[in-house]
C-alpha positions as a Markdown table, in Angstrom:
| # | Residue | x | y | z |
|---|---|---|---|---|
| 1 | Met | -12.3 | -1.7 | -7.4 |
| 2 | Ser | -11.8 | -4.4 | -9.6 |
| 3 | Gly | -15.5 | -5.6 | -11.0 |
| 4 | Ala | -14.1 | -9.6 | -10.5 |
| 5 | Thr | -15.6 | -10.8 | -7.1 |
| 6 | Ile | -16.7 | -13.7 | -5.5 |
| 7 | Pro | -19.5 | -15.4 | -3.6 |
| 8 | Val | -18.4 | -14.3 | 0.3 |
| 9 | Arg | -16.3 | -17.5 | 0.8 |
| 10 | Ser | -17.4 | -20.2 | 3.5 |
| 11 | Gly | -16.6 | -18.6 | 6.6 |
| 12 | Glu | -15.4 | -14.9 | 6.4 |
| 13 | Asp | -19.6 | -14.0 | 6.1 |
| 14 | Phe | -21.1 | -11.7 | 9.0 |
| 15 | Asp | -24.2 | -10.7 | 10.3 |
| 16 | Arg | -25.7 | -8.9 | 7.1 |
| 17 | Asp | -29.0 | -7.7 | 8.6 |
| 18 | Arg | -26.7 | -6.2 | 11.8 |
| 19 | Phe | -24.8 | -4.4 | 9.3 |
| 20 | Arg | -27.3 | -2.8 | 7.2 |
| 21 | Glu | -29.0 | -1.4 | 10.3 |
| 22 | Tyr | -25.5 | 0.3 | 11.4 |
| 23 | Leu | -24.8 | 0.9 | 7.9 |
| 24 | Arg | -28.2 | 2.8 | 7.7 |
| 25 | Glu | -28.1 | 5.0 | 11.4 |
| 26 | Ser | -24.8 | 6.1 | 10.3 |
| 27 | Leu | -25.1 | 6.9 | 6.0 |
| 28 | Pro | -28.4 | 8.9 | 5.4 |
| 29 | Asp | -28.0 | 8.5 | 2.0 |
| 30 | Val | -28.4 | 4.2 | 2.2 |
| 31 | Pro | -31.5 | 3.5 | 0.7 |
| 32 | Asn | -33.9 | 1.1 | 2.5 |
| 33 | Ala | -33.2 | -1.9 | 0.3 |
| 34 | Pro | -31.6 | -4.6 | 0.5 |
| 35 | Leu | -28.1 | -5.9 | 1.1 |
| 36 | Arg | -26.0 | -7.4 | -1.4 |
| 37 | Val | -22.3 | -8.8 | -0.2 |
| 38 | Glu | -19.2 | -9.6 | -2.6 |
| 39 | Gln | -15.8 | -10.7 | -2.4 |
| 40 | Phe | -13.1 | -9.3 | -3.4 |
| 41 | Pro | -10.6 | -12.9 | -4.6 |
| 42 | Thr | -7.8 | -10.7 | -4.1 |
| 43 | Gly | -5.1 | -9.6 | -1.3 |
| 44 | Ala | -4.4 | -12.6 | 1.9 |
| 45 | Ser | -4.2 | -10.2 | 4.7 |
| 46 | Asn | -7.4 | -8.3 | 5.6 |
| 47 | Leu | -11.1 | -9.4 | 4.3 |
| 48 | Thr | -12.6 | -6.9 | 1.2 |
| 49 | Tyr | -16.0 | -6.9 | 0.7 |
| 50 | Leu | -17.9 | -5.0 | -2.3 |
| 51 | Val | -21.7 | -3.9 | -0.7 |
| 52 | Arg | -24.5 | -2.6 | -2.0 |
| 53 | Val | -27.8 | -1.5 | -1.1 |
| 54 | Gly | -30.1 | -0.1 | -3.6 |
| 55 | Asp | -28.1 | 2.0 | -6.1 |
| 56 | Trp | -25.5 | 3.3 | -3.3 |
| 57 | Cys | -22.2 | 0.6 | -3.0 |
| 58 | Gly | -19.1 | 0.7 | -0.7 |
| 59 | Val | -16.0 | -1.6 | 0.2 |
| 60 | Leu | -16.4 | -2.8 | 3.7 |
| 61 | Arg | -12.6 | -3.4 | 5.1 |
| 62 | Arg | -12.6 | -5.5 | 8.6 |
| 63 | Pro | -8.9 | -7.7 | 10.0 |
| 64 | Pro | -8.0 | -11.1 | 9.3 |
| 65 | Leu | -9.9 | -13.9 | 11.3 |
| 66 | Gly | -8.3 | -15.4 | 14.0 |
| 67 | Pro | -6.0 | -13.4 | 16.4 |
| 68 | Val | -3.9 | -10.8 | 14.2 |
| 69 | Pro | -0.3 | -9.3 | 16.0 |
| 70 | Pro | -0.3 | -6.5 | 17.8 |
| 71 | Arg | -1.3 | -3.0 | 16.1 |
| 72 | Thr | -1.6 | -4.2 | 13.1 |
| 73 | His | -4.7 | -4.3 | 10.2 |
| 74 | Asp | -6.5 | -1.1 | 12.7 |
| 75 | Met | -9.2 | -0.3 | 10.3 |
| 76 | Gly | -9.8 | 2.8 | 12.6 |
| 77 | Arg | -6.3 | 4.2 | 11.6 |
| 78 | Glu | -6.7 | 3.5 | 7.9 |
| 79 | Gly | -10.0 | 4.8 | 7.6 |
| 80 | Arg | -8.7 | 8.1 | 9.4 |
| 81 | Leu | -5.6 | 8.5 | 7.2 |
| 82 | Leu | -8.1 | 8.0 | 4.4 |
| 83 | Ala | -9.7 | 10.9 | 6.1 |
| 84 | Arg | -6.9 | 13.7 | 5.4 |
| 85 | Leu | -5.0 | 11.9 | 2.6 |
| 86 | His | -7.4 | 11.8 | 0.0 |
| 87 | Pro | -8.0 | 16.0 | -0.1 |
| 88 | Val | -4.3 | 16.3 | -0.6 |
| 89 | Phe | -3.6 | 13.3 | -3.3 |
| 90 | His | -7.1 | 12.4 | -4.8 |
| 91 | Leu | -6.1 | 8.4 | -5.6 |
| 92 | Ala | -6.4 | 7.3 | -2.0 |
| 93 | Pro | -10.7 | 6.8 | -2.0 |
| 94 | Gly | -12.2 | 9.2 | 0.4 |
| 95 | Pro | -13.6 | 7.2 | 3.5 |
| 96 | Leu | -17.1 | 7.0 | 4.3 |
| 97 | Leu | -17.9 | 5.5 | 7.9 |
| 98 | Ile | -15.4 | 3.8 | 10.8 |
| 99 | Cys | -16.6 | 1.4 | 13.5 |
| 100 | Glu | -14.6 | 0.7 | 15.9 |
| 101 | Asp | -17.5 | -1.7 | 18.2 |
| 102 | Pro | -15.9 | -5.7 | 17.4 |
| 103 | Asp | -19.8 | -6.3 | 18.0 |
| 104 | Val | -22.1 | -4.8 | 14.5 |
| 105 | Ile | -19.4 | -7.3 | 11.7 |
| 106 | Gly | -16.9 | -9.8 | 14.7 |
| 107 | Ala | -14.4 | -7.4 | 14.1 |
| 108 | Pro | -13.8 | -3.1 | 13.6 |
| 109 | Phe | -13.6 | -2.4 | 10.3 |
| 110 | His | -14.2 | 0.7 | 7.8 |
| 111 | Val | -16.1 | 1.7 | 4.6 |
| 112 | Met | -15.0 | 3.4 | 1.9 |
| 113 | Glu | -15.6 | 4.7 | -1.6 |
| 114 | Tyr | -16.5 | 2.1 | -4.7 |
| 115 | Arg | -13.2 | 3.1 | -7.3 |
| 116 | Ala | -14.0 | 1.4 | -10.8 |
| 117 | Gly | -11.3 | -0.1 | -12.3 |
| 118 | Val | -9.7 | -3.2 | -13.2 |
| 119 | Val | -6.2 | -4.6 | -11.2 |
| 120 | Ile | -3.3 | -6.3 | -12.9 |
| 121 | Asp | -1.7 | -8.9 | -11.2 |
| 122 | Ser | -0.6 | -12.3 | -13.1 |
| 123 | Arg | -2.3 | -11.3 | -16.3 |
| 124 | Leu | -3.5 | -8.5 | -18.0 |
| 125 | Pro | -7.2 | -8.1 | -17.8 |
| 126 | Glu | -10.1 | -8.0 | -20.2 |
| 127 | Gly | -9.9 | -4.6 | -21.9 |
| 128 | Leu | -7.1 | -3.3 | -21.2 |
| 129 | Glu | -5.5 | -2.3 | -25.2 |
| 130 | Pro | -2.6 | -4.8 | -25.5 |
| 131 | Gly | 0.8 | -3.9 | -27.3 |
| 132 | Trp | 4.1 | -2.9 | -26.0 |
| 133 | Glu | 2.6 | 1.6 | -26.0 |
| 134 | Pro | 0.3 | 0.5 | -22.8 |
| 135 | Arg | 2.3 | -1.5 | -21.3 |
| 136 | Arg | 5.5 | 1.0 | -21.3 |
| 137 | Val | 3.2 | 4.3 | -20.3 |
| 138 | Ile | 1.7 | 1.6 | -17.6 |
| 139 | Gly | 5.2 | 1.3 | -15.6 |
| 140 | Glu | 5.4 | 4.9 | -16.4 |
| 141 | Arg | 1.9 | 6.0 | -14.4 |
| 142 | Val | 2.7 | 4.2 | -11.4 |
| 143 | Val | 6.3 | 5.5 | -10.9 |
| 144 | Ala | 4.7 | 9.1 | -11.7 |
| 145 | Ala | 1.4 | 8.2 | -9.4 |
| 146 | Leu | 4.4 | 6.8 | -6.6 |
| 147 | Val | 6.5 | 9.9 | -7.2 |
| 148 | Asp | 4.0 | 11.9 | -6.6 |
| 149 | Leu | 3.3 | 10.7 | -3.3 |
| 150 | His | 6.3 | 11.0 | -1.9 |
| 151 | Arg | 5.8 | 14.4 | -2.7 |
| 152 | Val | 2.4 | 15.6 | -0.7 |
| 153 | Asp | 3.3 | 17.8 | 1.9 |
| 154 | Tyr | 2.4 | 15.5 | 5.2 |
| 155 | Arg | 3.0 | 18.1 | 7.6 |
| 156 | Lys | 0.0 | 20.8 | 5.7 |
| 157 | Ala | -2.0 | 17.4 | 5.9 |
| 158 | Gly | -1.7 | 17.2 | 9.8 |
| 159 | Leu | -0.5 | 13.8 | 8.9 |
| 160 | Asp | 2.8 | 13.9 | 10.5 |
| 161 | Arg | 1.6 | 11.7 | 14.1 |
| 162 | Ile | 1.5 | 8.8 | 11.6 |
| 163 | Gly | 4.6 | 7.3 | 11.9 |
| 164 | Arg | 8.2 | 8.7 | 13.5 |
| 165 | Pro | 10.6 | 9.2 | 10.6 |
| 166 | Glu | 13.4 | 8.9 | 13.1 |
| 167 | Gly | 15.2 | 5.7 | 13.4 |
| 168 | Phe | 12.7 | 4.0 | 10.5 |
| 169 | Leu | 14.7 | 1.9 | 9.3 |
| 170 | Glu | 16.7 | 0.5 | 12.1 |
| 171 | Arg | 12.9 | -0.3 | 13.4 |
| 172 | Gln | 11.4 | -2.0 | 10.4 |
| 173 | Val | 14.2 | -4.0 | 10.3 |
| 174 | Ala | 13.9 | -4.9 | 14.4 |
| 175 | Gly | 10.8 | -5.4 | 13.7 |
| 176 | Trp | 10.3 | -7.8 | 10.7 |
| 177 | Val | 13.1 | -9.7 | 12.4 |
| 178 | Gly | 11.0 | -10.5 | 15.7 |
| 179 | Arg | 8.0 | -10.7 | 13.3 |
| 180 | Tyr | 9.3 | -13.7 | 11.9 |
| 181 | Glu | 10.9 | -15.4 | 14.2 |
| 182 | Gly | 7.6 | -15.1 | 15.8 |
| 183 | Ala | 5.7 | -16.8 | 12.9 |
| 184 | Gln | 9.0 | -19.4 | 12.4 |
| 185 | Thr | 7.0 | -22.9 | 11.8 |
| 186 | Glu | 10.2 | -24.1 | 10.1 |
| 187 | Arg | 14.4 | -23.7 | 10.5 |
| 188 | Ile | 15.5 | -22.0 | 6.7 |
| 189 | Ala | 19.3 | -22.4 | 6.9 |
| 190 | Glu | 19.8 | -18.5 | 5.0 |
| 191 | Ala | 17.2 | -17.0 | 7.1 |
| 192 | Gln | 19.7 | -15.9 | 9.8 |
| 193 | Pro | 22.9 | -15.0 | 7.5 |
| 194 | Leu | 20.4 | -12.8 | 6.1 |
| 195 | Ile | 19.2 | -10.8 | 9.0 |
| 196 | Glu | 22.7 | -10.6 | 10.0 |
| 197 | Trp | 23.0 | -9.2 | 6.6 |
| 198 | Leu | 20.6 | -6.7 | 6.3 |
| 199 | Thr | 21.5 | -5.4 | 10.2 |
| 200 | Asp | 25.0 | -4.8 | 9.7 |
| 201 | His | 24.4 | -2.4 | 6.3 |
| 202 | Val | 21.6 | -0.1 | 6.9 |
| 203 | Pro | 22.0 | 3.1 | 5.0 |
| 204 | Glu | 20.9 | 6.7 | 6.1 |
| 205 | Ser | 17.3 | 8.0 | 5.0 |
| 206 | Pro | 16.4 | 10.7 | 2.5 |
| 207 | Ala | 14.2 | 13.6 | 4.5 |
| 208 | Pro | 11.3 | 11.4 | 5.4 |
| 209 | Thr | 7.9 | 11.1 | 3.3 |
| 210 | Val | 4.3 | 9.8 | 3.6 |
| 211 | Ile | 5.4 | 6.1 | 2.7 |
| 212 | His | 2.0 | 4.2 | 1.1 |
| 213 | Asn | 4.0 | 0.9 | 2.5 |
| 214 | Asp | 2.5 | -1.2 | 0.4 |
| 215 | Phe | 3.0 | 0.0 | -3.1 |
| 216 | Lys | 2.4 | -2.4 | -6.0 |
| 217 | Leu | 1.2 | -3.1 | -9.0 |
| 218 | Asn | -2.2 | -5.0 | -7.7 |
| 219 | Asn | -2.7 | -2.0 | -5.2 |
| 220 | Ile | -3.5 | 0.1 | -8.4 |
| 221 | Leu | -6.5 | 0.1 | -10.1 |
| 222 | Phe | -6.6 | 1.3 | -13.9 |
| 223 | Asp | -9.0 | 2.9 | -16.3 |
| 224 | Pro | -8.1 | 0.2 | -18.8 |
| 225 | His | -9.2 | 2.0 | -21.4 |
| 226 | Ala | -7.8 | 5.7 | -20.8 |
| 227 | Leu | -4.9 | 3.7 | -18.6 |
| 228 | Glu | -5.0 | 6.1 | -16.1 |
| 229 | Ile | -5.0 | 5.2 | -12.5 |
| 230 | Ser | -8.3 | 5.4 | -11.1 |
| 231 | Gly | -8.0 | 4.8 | -7.2 |
| 232 | Ile | -4.7 | 3.2 | -5.1 |
| 233 | Leu | -5.7 | 0.4 | -2.5 |
| 234 | Asp | -4.8 | -0.5 | 1.0 |
| 235 | Trp | -3.6 | 2.2 | 2.8 |
| 236 | Glu | -3.5 | -0.1 | 5.8 |
| 237 | Met | 0.4 | 0.3 | 6.3 |
| 238 | Thr | 0.8 | 3.6 | 5.9 |
| 239 | Thr | 3.1 | 5.2 | 7.5 |
| 240 | Ile | 5.8 | 8.9 | 7.7 |
| 241 | Gly | 9.2 | 6.9 | 6.9 |
| 242 | Asp | 11.6 | 6.2 | 3.9 |
| 243 | Pro | 10.5 | 6.8 | 0.4 |
| 244 | Phe | 12.9 | 4.0 | -0.9 |
| 245 | Phe | 10.7 | 2.0 | 1.2 |
| 246 | Asp | 8.6 | 2.7 | -1.2 |
| 247 | Leu | 10.0 | 1.8 | -4.1 |
| 248 | Ala | 11.9 | -1.1 | -2.9 |
| 249 | Val | 8.5 | -3.0 | -2.4 |
| 250 | Leu | 6.9 | -2.1 | -6.2 |
| 251 | Leu | 10.3 | -3.8 | -7.3 |
| 252 | Cys | 10.3 | -6.4 | -5.4 |
| 253 | Tyr | 6.8 | -7.8 | -6.8 |
| 254 | Trp | 8.0 | -6.5 | -10.9 |
| 255 | Val | 9.7 | -9.5 | -11.9 |
| 256 | Asp | 11.6 | -9.3 | -15.0 |
| 257 | Pro | 12.1 | -12.1 | -17.5 |
| 258 | Asp | 15.7 | -12.5 | -16.5 |
| 259 | Asp | 14.6 | -13.0 | -12.7 |
| 260 | Pro | 15.3 | -16.3 | -11.0 |
| 261 | Pro | 12.3 | -19.2 | -12.6 |
| 262 | Arg | 11.2 | -19.9 | -8.8 |
| 263 | Leu | 10.8 | -16.6 | -7.8 |
| 264 | Arg | 8.8 | -16.2 | -11.3 |
| 265 | Ala | 6.8 | -19.3 | -10.7 |
| 266 | Met | 6.0 | -17.6 | -7.0 |
| 267 | Leu | 5.3 | -13.9 | -8.2 |
| 268 | Pro | 2.4 | -12.5 | -10.6 |
| 269 | Ser | 4.6 | -12.5 | -14.4 |
| 270 | Val | 2.3 | -10.2 | -15.9 |
| 271 | Thr | 5.9 | -7.2 | -16.0 |
| 272 | Thr | 7.6 | -9.9 | -18.2 |
| 273 | Gln | 5.5 | -9.3 | -21.1 |
| 274 | Pro | 6.6 | -7.6 | -23.8 |
| 275 | Gly | 6.5 | -3.9 | -23.7 |
| 276 | Phe | 6.4 | -3.6 | -19.4 |
| 277 | Pro | 9.4 | -2.1 | -18.2 |
| 278 | Arg | 12.8 | -3.3 | -16.1 |
| 279 | Arg | 13.3 | -2.4 | -13.1 |
| 280 | Asp | 15.9 | -1.0 | -13.4 |
| 281 | Asp | 13.8 | 1.4 | -15.9 |
| 282 | Leu | 11.3 | 1.9 | -12.5 |
| 283 | Gln | 14.1 | 2.8 | -11.0 |
| 284 | Gln | 15.6 | 5.5 | -13.2 |
| 285 | Met | 12.0 | 7.1 | -13.9 |
| 286 | Tyr | 11.6 | 7.6 | -9.8 |
| 287 | Ala | 15.6 | 9.3 | -10.0 |
| 288 | Asn | 14.4 | 11.4 | -12.7 |
| 289 | Trp | 11.3 | 12.6 | -11.8 |
| 290 | Ser | 12.0 | 12.9 | -7.6 |
| 291 | Gly | 15.5 | 13.7 | -8.2 |
| 292 | Arg | 16.8 | 11.6 | -5.7 |
| 293 | Ser | 20.2 | 9.0 | -5.6 |
| 294 | Leu | 19.1 | 5.3 | -5.4 |
| 295 | Ser | 22.8 | 4.2 | -5.0 |
| 296 | Gln | 21.8 | 2.3 | -1.5 |
| 297 | Met | 18.7 | 0.4 | -3.7 |
| 298 | Pro | 20.2 | -2.9 | -3.6 |
| 299 | Trp | 19.4 | -3.0 | 0.3 |
| 300 | Tyr | 17.0 | -1.9 | 0.3 |
| 301 | Leu | 15.3 | -4.1 | -2.5 |
| 302 | Thr | 17.0 | -6.6 | -0.4 |
| 303 | Phe | 14.8 | -6.3 | 2.4 |
| 304 | Ala | 11.9 | -5.5 | 0.7 |
| 305 | Tyr | 12.1 | -9.4 | -0.4 |
| 306 | Phe | 13.5 | -10.7 | 3.6 |
| 307 | Lys | 9.9 | -7.8 | 4.3 |
| 308 | Leu | 7.8 | -10.7 | 2.1 |
| 309 | Ala | 9.0 | -13.3 | 3.1 |
| 310 | Val | 7.8 | -12.1 | 6.6 |
| 311 | Ile | 4.5 | -11.6 | 5.4 |
| 312 | Leu | 3.9 | -14.7 | 3.9 |
| 313 | Gln | 5.7 | -16.5 | 6.8 |
| 314 | Gln | 2.6 | -14.9 | 9.0 |
| 315 | Ile | 0.1 | -16.5 | 6.8 |
| 316 | Tyr | 1.7 | -19.5 | 6.5 |
| 317 | Ala | 1.6 | -19.8 | 10.7 |
| 318 | Arg | -1.9 | -18.6 | 10.4 |
| 319 | Trp | -3.1 | -22.1 | 8.2 |
| 320 | Val | -0.6 | -24.2 | 10.1 |
| 321 | Arg | -2.0 | -23.5 | 12.9 |
| 322 | Gly | -6.2 | -23.2 | 11.8 |
| 323 | Gln | -6.6 | -19.6 | 11.8 |
| 324 | Thr | -7.3 | -19.1 | 8.6 |
| 325 | Lys | -9.4 | -22.1 | 6.0 |
| 326 | Asp | -8.2 | -20.6 | 2.6 |
| 327 | Pro | -6.2 | -23.3 | 1.1 |
| 328 | Arg | -4.3 | -20.9 | -1.5 |
| 329 | Phe | -2.2 | -20.4 | 2.1 |
| 330 | Gly | -0.8 | -24.0 | 2.2 |
| 331 | Ser | 1.7 | -23.4 | -0.4 |
| 332 | Phe | 3.2 | -20.5 | 1.2 |
| 333 | Gly | 6.1 | -22.0 | 3.7 |
| 334 | Glu | 7.4 | -22.9 | 0.3 |
| 335 | Lys | 6.3 | -19.6 | -0.8 |
| 336 | Val | 9.0 | -18.4 | 2.0 |
| 337 | Arg | 11.9 | -20.6 | 1.8 |
| 338 | Thr | 11.7 | -19.1 | -1.8 |
| 339 | Leu | 12.0 | -15.7 | -0.3 |
| 340 | Ile | 14.9 | -16.9 | 2.0 |
| 341 | Ala | 17.4 | -18.1 | -0.7 |
| 342 | His | 16.6 | -15.3 | -3.5 |
| 343 | Ala | 16.8 | -12.0 | -0.5 |
| 344 | Tyr | 20.5 | -14.3 | 0.6 |
| 345 | Ala | 21.8 | -14.9 | -2.7 |
| 346 | Arg | 21.6 | -11.1 | -3.4 |
| 347 | Thr | 23.7 | -10.5 | -0.7 |
| 348 | Asn | 26.8 | -11.2 | -2.2 |
| 349 | Pro | 27.3 | -11.3 | -6.4 |
| 350 | Val | 28.9 | -15.0 | -6.5 |
| 351 | Arg | 26.0 | -16.6 | -5.2 |
| 352 | Ala | 23.5 | -14.2 | -7.0 |
| 353 | Gly | 25.1 | -14.8 | -10.3 |
| 354 | Arg | 24.7 | -18.3 | -9.5 |
| 355 | Gln | 20.8 | -18.7 | -8.1 |
| 356 | Ala | 20.1 | -16.8 | -11.7 |
| 357 | Arg | 21.6 | -20.2 | -13.8 |
């Protein structure tokens, strides 16, 4: 994980003595030493902590505070999935411990191995070599990792039961529309026509693959010196489904220099720096290395913007209802409006050109 940790935020701590006791009972290599806990500040969903006991360390993941939607934030599922995926895809961290008993820290959790590296988010981290060539290499290695993930033989890895690829896109559209409607805090004019367009234009999926389901630059760890990927994070939503879904999520968060100003302002803009490939370049790399046709990518990318809007809306609704006190989430309502307007503009070239101006 990135070395950038912070003290545990107010209200997000847990019973450290009980956790340490459980850890030592479950993992024989954990020494008899004091427990130290820090929190990873990035991310707006699950809570992630760096836990150290003497010279042993691991990463603890638990669901967010407050009520969560059914069948989401399933830490047991994520841990079991990593146990099968890690042996065949080394960029997935290995799991160390799964606990489904909420009495230990207040919620089910799992502990996985610590991966050293830096995360590229809103800016290039210290230690990462500057210049055009390293930035191009970063883009190439991100796409290469995605292509490699999509090549995993999920049946041989025992992952065929983690998802239902038949009707995947139709379920995704219906599911994310339902989540949006369940988390609405205000009416946004473009939302309904956008939903109707997405529903009416669902493409036919290619052959299913393992998909990460949240594959983006700030879920990837880099060795800052070799520019190699040292790990990929946040496997909570991994399933068997449409590989273009993954590519669209990557593209959604990958900001181009000529994107609309409001979009550039709300998403990490590090990829607008000279040298980083553009979205079109990433698509071409993926098409060349995977052998798949990307003729339907405009629909997938539009849906990815809508999906991101729904994720932020769910978090914003929790903030509005007082279920989280994190001050970062107070501005998410405006971000939701920006994303829905941007996605709707993409459904019509005239609207898209008008928004870009």
